[in-house]
N, C-alpha and C positions, 0 to 999 in steps of 0.2 A: 387785865392783871389777875382778877379774881378767878377767872377760868384757868389761867396758867397755874396758879397755886393749887386748884382743885386737881388738875391733871397730874402735877407733880406729886401731890399727896397720894393719889390713886396708884401711880406707878411705884412709889416707894413702898406702899402697902403690898403690892403684888410681889415685889422683890423680897421683902421680908418674909412674906407668907411662903414663898417657894423655898427659901433657905431653911425655914423652921420645920415645915411639914412634909416636903416632898422626899421621897426615897428614890424614885427613878424619874428622870427628866427626859423629855424628848421635844424636838422642834417639828411641827407638823403643818400641813397645808389642807385647808378645807375650801372647796369651791362649789357653789350651787348656782343652778339656773332654775328659775321659778316662772311659771306662767299661771295666770289666774284671770277669771272673768265671771260673768253672770249668765246663768241660764234663763232667768226671769227676774222680776223685781225682788224676790225673796230668797232665791236659791243661787249660790255661787259655786264655781268649781275651782280646783287648785291642783297643780302638778309640779312636783319638785324632783330634780335630778341632782344628786350630790356625789362628788368624788372626794376621798380623803387619802392623804399620803402621810407616812410615818418615817421613822429613822432619819431624821433631818431632811424630811420631804423627799427622800429618794425612793422609797418602796411603797407599793400599793397597800392600803389598809382596808378601806371600805368603799363600796358603791351602794348608794341608796336611791330607791325609787319610791316616792311618796305621793299618791293621789288622795284627794279629799273632796267632800262637799261641805258647804256651810249654809246655815239657815238663819236668816235675820229674825231676831226676836224683837229688837227695838232699834232705834237709830244708832245706839252705841253697843248693843250686845248681839253676839252671834253664838250659835251652837254648831259644832263641827263633828263630823264622823269621817274617819279616814283609815288608810291602810299603809303599811310601809314594808318593802322588801329589801332586806339588808344582806349584802354579800360581803363577808369579812374574811380576809386572808389570815389563816392560822399559820403555825410553823411549817406544816408540810402539805396543807390542803386548804380548802375553803369551807366555811360554815355559812349556813343560810338561815335567816331569821324571818318569820312572818309575824307582823305586828299590827294588831288592830288597835285603834285609839279613838277616844272621844274627848271633846274639848269645849270649854266655856271661855269666850273671849269678850273682854270689855275694854273699850278704848274711849278716851275723852281728851279734851284739850282745855287749856287756860292760857289766854293771851297767845304767846308764841310757843308755849310748851305743850307737847303732845305726849300722853302716856298711855300705856297698854298693859293690861293684866291678862295672862293666859294660864289656865288651869287645864292640864291634860292627864288623862288616865290611859295606861297602855296595858295591853295583854300581849305578852311576848312568847313566841313559840320558836324554839331552836330545833334545827333538823336532827341533831344528834342527842337530844334530851327529850324525856317524856313530860317533865313538869313545866307548867305554865308559870311565867313570872309576871306579877302585877306590879306596876310602877306608877308613882304619882310625880308629875312635873309641874313646877310653879315658876313662871317667868314674869318679871316686871321690867318694863322697857320705857325709856324716856328719851325724847329727842327735842332739839330746839335749834333754830337757824343761827348761823354765825351772823354777827352784826353786819348789816348792809349787803349780805350775800344771801338772798332769800332761798336760792335753790340748793345751798350747801348747809347741811345740818350736822351738829354734834350728836352722836348716838351712843347711849350706854344701856346695857341691860344685864340682868342677872337671872340665872335659872338654877333652882335647886331640884335635885332628883332624889326620890325616896322610894326604896323598895317596900312593898306592902306585904310581902311574904318571903319565906326562906326558900331558896333553890340552890342546888349545887353549882349551877353554871352562872347564875346572875348575882349571887351573894346573899347575905343574910338580910333579914328585915331591918330597915332603918336607913340612915343616910347613905346614899349611893355615890353621888357626885355633885359638883358645883361648876357652873360655867359663868364666867364674867367677861363681858365683851365691852370694849371701848374703841370707838372709831368715828368715822364720818359717813354720812349718807348724802348722795347726790340725787336729787329728785328731778327727773326729766319732765314729769307732769304728775298729776294727782294719782295716777295708777302705776307708773313705772319708776324704778329707782335702782341705784347701785350703792351697795354698802361694803365697806372694807375697813378692817382694823385688826386689833390684837384680841385674841380670845384665850383666857386662862382656864384650863380644864383641870380640876383636881378630882381624881377618882379614889374613892375609899374602897380598897380591895379587902374584903372580909373572908376570902376563900383561900387564905394562905399565901397569896401573892403580895408583893410590896405595893404600897400605895404609889399612884402615878400622878405626875404633874406634867401636863402638856402645854407648850407655848405654841399657839396656833395662829398662823396668818389666815384669816377667814374673810371670804368675799361672797356676796350674794348679788346676782343680777336678776331683777324682777321685771317681767313684762306683763302689764295689765291691759286687758281688752274690755 
């Protein structure tokens, strides 16, 4: 009962937020396939492929290729270095972004609750622009199993994006966007899982465009080795 009340309150908040703040709305689809494993006891590898679709999920929006390495600092902390190649469909062509990023990740658990904090800094380079955009991302993630179903978990996370400088193409310094996800996670084992749910993406456009509210059906398939 308590869980149902929390979910209802969250959904109500999302509906109210979208009505008050959004200027342009769209229904979108994001799908990711992730593989990860270990090179040795202290170094891990990660590869992500993601496809995104816009305009009520009918048109291609972005393709993302994101490889990375992570280094174990302690039982709960890791340092990451990675790269991302992003192909974005514009009105009449494609734009291509090269993105280098560094990340500190800390995860812990208490009883059945598992939480994760992820702090990422990105250096973004667009093929049609000269200026580099620097962006900070902070994500907090919480999961816990449904009662008596140990492999099915409730999952919620929120991530705030903050531009660290002004650029014509990525926007002004300050708040860039927020992503709030709520859904379920099916764990096949300790290393592999499937996540699916609703993602609310609010984009603060400061370059003359209307703000954007995207309602995303998001799924991740993770294969661990």
